[in-house]
C-alpha positions in Angstrom: 0.0 0.0 0.0 1.0 3.6 -0.4 1.3 6.0 2.6 2.9 9.4 2.9 6.3 9.1 4.6 5.3 11.5 7.4 2.2 9.4 8.2 4.2 6.1 8.0 6.8 7.5 10.4 4.1 8.6 12.9 2.4 5.2 12.8 5.8 3.4 13.3 6.6 5.8 16.2 3.4 5.0 18.0 3.3 1.2 17.3 5.5 -0.1 20.1 4.2 2.2 22.8 0.6 1.2 21.9 1.4 -2.5 22.1 3.0 -1.9 25.5 -0.1 0.0 26.6 -2.4 -2.8 25.4 -0.1 -5.4 27.1 -0.6 -3.6 30.4 -4.4 -3.4 29.9 -4.8 -7.0 29.0 -2.6 -8.1 32.0 -5.2 -6.3 34.2 -8.0 -8.2 32.5 -9.2 -5.4 30.2 -10.3 -6.5 26.6 -8.0 -5.1 23.9 -10.9 -3.8 21.8 -12.3 -1.7 24.6 -8.8 -0.3 25.3 -8.4 0.5 21.6 -11.7 2.3 21.5 -10.6 4.5 24.4 -7.2 5.1 22.7 -9.0 6.3 19.5 -11.2 8.7 21.5 -8.1 10.2 23.1 -6.5 10.6 19.6 -9.2 12.2 17.5 -6.6 13.1 15.0 -6.4 9.5 13.8 -8.2 8.8 10.6 -9.7 5.6 9.4 -6.4 4.6 7.8 -4.6 4.9 11.1 -7.3 3.0 13.0 -7.2 0.1 10.5 -3.4 -0.2 10.9 -3.3 0.0 14.6 -6.2 -2.5 15.0 -4.6 -5.0 12.6 -1.3 -4.6 14.4 -2.7 -5.1 17.9 -4.8 -8.2 17.1 -1.9 -9.7 15.2 0.3 -9.1 18.2 -1.9 -10.9 20.6 -2.5 -13.7 18.0 1.2 -14.4 17.8 2.3 -13.1 21.2 3.4 -16.5 22.4 6.2 -16.4 19.8 7.1 -12.8 20.1 7.4 -11.4 23.7 8.7 -8.9 24.7 7.4 -6.1 22.5 10.1 -4.5 20.5 10.0 -2.7 17.1 11.2 -5.8 15.1 8.8 -8.1 17.0 5.9 -5.7 16.3 6.8 -5.8 12.7 6.9 -9.6 12.7 3.5 -9.8 14.3 2.0 -7.8 11.4 3.9 -9.7 8.7 2.6 -13.1 10.1 -0.9 -12.1 9.2 -0.5 -9.6 6.3 -0.9 -10.2 2.6 1.0 -7.1 1.5 3.8 -4.8 2.8 3.0 -1.7 4.9 5.3 1.3 5.0 5.1 1.7 8.8 6.0 -2.0 9.2 9.0 -1.5 6.9 10.2 1.3 9.2 9.7 -0.9 12.3 11.7 -3.6 10.7 14.5 -1.1 10.0 14.5 0.2 13.6 14.8 -3.4 14.9 17.6 -4.3 12.6 15.4 -6.8 10.7 15.7 -5.3 7.2 18.9 -7.3 6.4 16.6 -10.4 6.3 14.2 -8.7 3.9 11.1 -9.9 5.7 7.9 -10.2 3.6 4.3 -10.7 4.5 3.4 -14.4 5.0 -0.3 -14.2 5.8 -1.1 -16.8 3.2 1.0 -19.6 4.8 -0.2 -22.2 7.2 0.7 -22.0 10.9 3.3 -24.7 10.5 4.8 -22.9 7.5 5.0 -19.6 9.3 7.1 -21.1 12.1 10.3 -21.4 10.0 10.5 -17.7 8.8 9.4 -16.5 12.2 12.3 -18.4 13.8 14.7 -16.9 11.2 13.5 -13.4 11.9 13.7 -13.9 15.7 17.1 -15.6 15.4 15.8 -18.8 17.1 14.8 -22.3 16.0 11.2 -22.5 14.6 8.9 -21.8 17.6 6.5 -24.5 18.7 2.8 -24.2 17.9 2.0 -24.9 21.5 3.6 -21.6 22.5 0.8 -19.7 20.9 -1.6 -20.5 23.9 -1.1 -20.6 27.7 0.7 -23.7 28.9 -2.4 -24.8 30.9 -4.7 -25.0 27.9 -3.9 -28.4 26.3 -4.7 -30.4 29.5 -8.1 -28.6 29.8 -9.4 -29.1 26.2 -12.0 -31.8 25.7 -10.8 -34.5 23.3 -13.5 -36.5 21.5 -13.6 -40.3 21.7 -11.6 -42.1 19.1 -9.5 -38.9 18.4 -5.7 -38.6 18.8 -5.3 -36.2 21.8 -2.1 -34.6 20.5 -3.5 -34.1 17.0 -6.8 -32.7 18.3 -5.1 -30.2 20.6 -2.8 -29.0 17.8 -5.9 -28.6 15.5 -7.6 -26.4 18.2 -4.5 -24.2 18.5 -4.1 -23.8 14.8 -7.8 -22.8 14.5 -7.2 -20.0 17.0 -4.7 -18.5 14.6 -7.3 -17.9 11.8 -10.0 -15.3 12.3 -13.4 -16.7 11.3 -15.6 -15.0 8.7 -18.4 -12.7 9.5 -21.8 -14.4 9.6 -25.2 -12.7 9.3 -28.6 -14.2 9.8 -31.7 -13.3 7.8 -35.3 -14.5 7.8 -36.4 -16.7 4.9 -38.6 -14.0 3.3 -35.7 -11.6 3.2 -33.1 -13.7 1.6 -33.6 -12.5 -1.9 -33.4 -8.8 -0.7 -30.2 -9.6 1.2 -28.6 -11.3 -1.8 -29.5 -8.4 -4.1 -28.1 -5.8 -1.6 -24.9 -7.8 -1.2 -24.4 -8.0 -4.9 -25.0 -4.2 -5.3 -22.3 -3.5 -2.7 -20.0 -6.1 -4.3 -19.7 -8.0 -1.0 -18.7 -11.7 -1.6 -21.1 -13.9 0.3 -22.3 -17.5 0.4 -25.3 -19.0 2.1 -24.6 -22.0 4.4 -25.8 -25.2 2.6 -27.3 -26.6 5.8 -28.3 -23.7 8.2 -31.2 -21.8 6.7 -30.7 -18.0 6.8 -26.9 -18.1 7.6 -24.8 -16.2 5.2 -21.0 -16.0 5.3 -19.3 -12.7 4.3 -15.8 -12.4 3.0 -13.4 -9.6 3.9 -14.4 -6.6 6.1 -17.5 -5.2 4.5 -19.3 -2.0 5.6 -22.3 -3.6 7.3 -23.6 -0.3 8.7 -24.2 1.0 5.2 -25.8 -2.4 4.2 -28.1 -2.3 7.2 -29.7 0.9 6.0 -31.0 -1.0 3.0 -32.0 -4.4 4.4 -32.6 -5.9 7.8 -30.3 -8.7 9.1 -28.6 -9.7 12.3 -24.9 -10.1 12.8 -24.6 -13.5 14.4 -21.8 -16.1 14.4 -22.7 -19.4 12.8 -22.1 -21.3 16.1 -24.5 -19.0 17.8 -27.1 -19.6 15.1 -26.8 -23.3 15.7 -28.0 -22.9 19.3 -31.3 -21.6 18.1 -31.8 -24.5 15.7 -31.0 -27.0 18.5 -33.6 -25.3 20.7 -36.1 -25.8 17.8 -38.9 -23.8 19.4 -42.4 -24.1 18.0 -44.8 -21.3 17.2 -46.9 -20.4 20.3 -44.4 -21.8 22.8 -43.1 -20.0 25.9 -39.3 -19.9 26.3 -36.9 -18.5 28.9 -33.5 -17.3 27.6 -31.7 -17.2 30.9 -28.4 -15.5 30.0 -29.7 -13.4 27.1 -27.0 -10.8 27.0 -27.5 -8.5 24.0 -30.2 -10.8 22.7 -28.9 -12.4 19.5 -30.3 -15.8 20.5 -33.6 -14.4 21.9 -34.2 -12.7 18.5 -33.4 -15.9 16.7 -35.8 -17.9 18.9 -38.5 -15.3 18.1 -37.9 -15.7 14.3 -38.0 -19.5 14.6 -41.3 -19.2 16.5 -42.7 -17.1 13.6 -43.5 -14.3 16.0 -46.0 -16.5 17.9 -45.4 -17.1 21.6 -43.4 -15.4 24.3 -39.8 -15.2 25.3 -38.5 -14.0 28.7 -35.0 -12.7 28.3 -33.0 -12.3 31.5 -29.4 -11.4 32.4 -27.4 -10.2 35.3 -25.9 -7.4 33.2 -28.4 -4.5 32.9 -26.3 -2.9 30.2 -26.7 -5.9 27.9 -30.4 -5.9 28.5 -30.5 -2.3 27.5 -28.9 -3.2 24.2 -31.5 -6.0 23.8 -34.4 -3.7 24.5 -33.1 -1.3 21.9 -32.8 -4.1 19.4 -36.4 -5.3 20.2 -37.8 -1.8 19.7 -36.3 -1.8 16.2 -37.9 -5.1 15.4 -41.1 -5.7 13.5 -44.2 -5.6 15.7 -44.5 -9.3 16.2 -41.1 -9.7 17.8 -41.6 -6.5 19.9 -44.7 -8.1 21.5 -42.9 -11.4 22.1 -39.8 -10.6 24.1 -39.9 -9.3 27.7 -36.6 -8.3 29.3 -35.9 -8.6 33.0 -32.7 -8.3 35.2 -32.1 -11.6 37.0 -29.2 -13.0 39.1 -29.3 -16.7 39.9 -27.3 -16.1 43.1 -29.7 -13.5 44.5 -33.1 -13.7 42.9 -35.8 -16.4 42.9 -36.5 -17.9 39.5 -39.6 -16.6 37.6 -42.9 -17.8 38.9 -43.9 -19.7 35.8 -43.0 -22.7 33.7 -41.8 -22.8 30.2 -41.9 -25.1 27.1 -38.2 -24.5 26.8 -35.3 -23.0 28.7 -32.0 -21.9 27.1 -28.9 -21.4 29.2 -26.1 -19.8 27.3 -23.9 -19.9 30.4 -21.0 -17.8 31.4 -17.8 -19.6 30.5 -14.1 -19.2 29.7 -14.9 -18.3 26.1 -12.1 -20.4 24.7 -14.2 -21.0 21.6 -13.9 -17.3 20.7 -10.1 -17.0 20.9 -9.8 -16.8 17.1 -11.9 -13.7 17.0 -10.5 -12.3 20.3 -6.8 -13.3 20.4 -6.1 -11.2 23.5 -8.7 -13.2 25.5 -6.2 -16.2 25.6 -3.9 -14.0 27.7 -6.7 -12.7 29.9 -8.1 -16.2 30.7 -6.7 -18.3 33.5 -7.1 -21.9 34.5 -8.8 -20.6 37.7 -11.6 -19.0 35.5 -12.6 -22.5 34.4 -12.6 -23.9 37.9 -14.7 -20.9 39.2 -17.5 -21.5 36.7 -17.7 -25.3 36.5 -18.1 -28.0 39.1 -20.4 -28.5 42.0 -22.0 -25.3 43.3 -20.5 -23.2 40.5 -22.4 -20.8 38.3 -22.9 -23.2 35.4 -24.5 -25.8 37.7 -26.6 -23.2 39.5 -28.0 -21.9 36.3 -28.8 -25.4 35.0 -30.6 -26.4 38.3 -32.5 -23.2 38.4 -33.6 -23.5 34.8 -34.5 -27.1 35.1 -37.1 -26.4 37.7 -38.9 -24.1 35.3 -39.1 -26.6 32.4 -42.6 -28.1 32.1 -43.0 -31.9 32.0 -42.0 -32.9 28.4 -40.3 -29.6 27.9 -36.7 -28.9 26.7 -33.6 -27.6 28.4 -30.7 -26.5 26.3 -27.2 -25.7 27.7 -24.7 -23.9 25.5 -21.2 -22.6 26.1 -18.7 -21.0 23.7 -15.8 -23.0 25.1 -13.9 -26.2 24.4 -12.9 -27.4 27.8 -14.0 -30.8 29.3 -14.8 -29.2 32.7 -17.3 -26.7 31.3 -19.0 -28.9 28.8 -19.5 -32.7 29.1 -18.5 -32.8 32.8 -21.2 -30.2 33.7 -23.8 -32.2 31.8 -22.8 -35.5 33.4 -23.0 -33.9 36.8 -26.4 -32.3 36.1 -27.9 -35.5 34.7 -26.8 -37.5 37.8 -28.5 -34.9 40.0 -31.7 -34.7 38.0 -33.0 -38.1 36.9 -36.1 -36.4 35.4 -33.9 -35.1 32.5 -32.2 -37.0 29.8 -30.3 -36.1 26.7 -32.5 -35.8 23.6 -31.2 -37.2 20.3 -31.0 -34.5 17.6 -29.4 -33.9 14.2 -26.2 -31.9 14.0 -27.3 -28.5 12.5 -24.2 -28.3 10.3 -24.0 -31.8 9.0 -27.5 -33.3 9.4 -26.0 -36.3 11.1 -27.7 -37.9 14.2 -26.2 -37.0 17.6 -26.9 -38.3 21.1 -27.9 -34.8 22.3 -24.4 -33.3 22.8 -23.2 -31.3 19.8 -19.7 -29.8 19.2 -19.2 -27.0 16.8 -15.4 -27.1 16.1 -14.0 -23.9 14.6 -12.1 -25.6 11.8 -15.2 -27.4 10.6 -17.5 -24.3 10.6 -15.3 -21.2 10.0 -16.9 -19.9 13.2 -16.5 -19.8 17.0 -16.3 -23.0 18.9 -19.4 -24.1 20.8 -20.8 -27.0 22.9 -24.5 -27.5 23.0 -26.5 -30.1 25.0 -30.2 -30.7 24.4 -32.2 -32.4 27.2 -35.8 -33.3 27.7 -37.8 -33.4 31.0 -39.7 -36.5 31.7 -43.5 -36.3 31.5 -46.2 -35.5 29.0 
């Protein structure tokens, strides 16, 4: 790309201090994107070109941080080159400052993770770094390994998937698909509908979705998240409780699957997230506005709603390891203790399941979902719950991405879906 020399020098001058500032913030548990937004507010002189460069540099840094610490000009340049497809003037200057120019480093974003290790080692003056260094040392032992799968190969596959940012997915209703397709074509946005998941559309690149949203309605929702709604499989006229609704992506999907007939109680402990959901509901067509009721609720403090439901969805708080490809800094904010604090007897995931189970009518459905890949937060939680509640059992269902039968526990692996990773369990309560 072309960039005026003065602008390139300014970007190179600010790059390393910015990375160090982000390192400090992440070490204190603050998400990198929030810190970046604050940084941009403090530097109103930055244009869109500056913001794009710094954002790309920061997230490349945290993606490859395990190979690169500590932050230095040459290592900042290497982070960018590991993801980039073309040179950048500011990165060339960083390489010169760090004495890297003699090696003539070039962008290698098109290589596989294994292929990148060799040039990375050459630039760093070390042997090729190990793929396992790209994640915290505690992670491999915590990952769930499917039966009949080689543990070493599976863990490596997970780590390699974290190094590739998934595509952006949007969701649209069936009667809007033609309008969405036409709008995407007008804006020259490459897109493809998922062959199995109705309404799911994968977008390529970094399209201007704000402009697109002014022409047609759609929801930005990761494919794994869309799969949760299909596993819930709510029917028109039913009554559902979305226990940890957050900003409401899954509540809105349930409403669409119910064809705007029935009710959804959307609760969350975070009032700010519910405010966002209420705003989204107000922007909906009348049917969805009348379906969804928002209410603050904390399982540790408040009694459960005084009613029963045809279905209860618990998208529980978790370590979020399944989102590490989109949020590379999260791997350096997450600790093994975070997993222990949420799972196991008496922990938040079990509390939510037990509270939700009590409100499922006989014959109704309970769905547990977490965007993580650990054994302790997925299968172990379900095994413990089912041993405590004999009135529930796993309900066989088809995998939403493949159509193959499953025993009621579904894995969405990032490399299979070009999405976040997700675990979903569907259970049915005994009775009518």
